[in-house]
C-alpha positions, 0 to 999 in steps of 0.5 A: 820146083814149081807147085800148083795152088793145091799142093802149095796149100797142102804143104803149108798146112802140113808145116803149120801142123808140125812144129818140127818142120824146118824153115831153111834160108840158104842165103843167110848161111852163104857169103860174107855180105850177110855175115858181116852186116852186123859190123854196120851196127853201133857197137853199143846197140840200137838207139831208142826212140818212142816211135822205134819202141812202138815199131819193135813191140808191134813187129814182135806181137805175133811172137808174143801171141804164140810162144808163151802158150807153147812154152806152157805146153812144153812144161814151163811152169815159171822160175827165172826167165832170162832174155839175153837181148831183151829189147823193150822187155815186152816179150819177157812181160808176155811170158810173165803174164802167161805164167804168173810168178815168173821172175824176169831178168833182161839184158841188152847191149843198149843202155837205152833199151835196158832203161826202157825195159826196166818198167816191164821186167823185174831186173834189167842189166846193160851189157854184152850177152857174151857175159850173161847177167845171171849165174851159170845154170840159174835160169829155167828159161833162156830167150835168144832173139839176137842170133840172127842174120843182120844182127850178128855174124855167124861166128859171133852167133855161135859164141853168144849161143854157148854163153846163153846156154851156160846160163840155163839149168839142166832140164831148162828151156832155150828159145831162139827166134827173131825177125831175120834168119837164125844163124844157129842150126838144129843139128848144131844144137843137137851136137851141143847137148840140146834136145830140139823140141821144135823148129818152127811156129805158126801164128794163131791164125795159121796164116804165117810160119816163122822160125822158132827153136825151142830146146831143152838142155840135157843134164 
C-alpha cells in the first residue's frame, strides 16, 4: 500500500533497529525464470580478471564493514571459519582481522577464485561445496554467500545449505548473505534445527538494509 514520507522513514528506521526484521523478495521465490538462471553460468564457476576481482571486493565492502562486528556481538571468538564459496577471500580476511587467531578456510568452484584467495586465506580448496572442504562438525563459523537467486537454483540452494550446515559444529554459527535474494527461508532454517539469531543487517550508516541470516546450530 502507498505510504507517505513520514511513515516510510519510520518503517525503515524500525527495520534498521531490529535485526529480526525480514526482507522478503516474493519474485525470487516464484517461477522458473529465476530458479533456472543458474544454468546460464559456467559449471566451473566464474572466470576471474583483476578488474572483476576489484569489482567483487568493492561490491561486498558493505558486508565486510557490518558482519564481522555483528558476529563478535553474537559470541564469535575465533576458531575455524569456513567459507563455502570464498570468492576473492576478502570476506574471510575481514573476519580474521576482526578476530585475530581465527583460522580461515575457503572453498570455491572456480580454480581462478581459489588461486586468487590463496594470498588472503590460510587454506584454500577448489571444488563444489556440496562436498565441504572441512570435516563434518569442524567449523566454528560457516559462511554461505552463494545460496542466492541468479547464482543457484532453489532446490540446489537447499542441498548446498544442508552440506554447509553439516560442516558446522554444534553451537557454531552459520551466515547467509549475498548480493541477490537468498533462496533459503528463515522458517526452513528453524525446521532444520537452526536457531535464527537475525534475518537482516544495516550498513554502518543506517542508510541501507540487506538480507543477512545469522543462525546457530543447535546441539
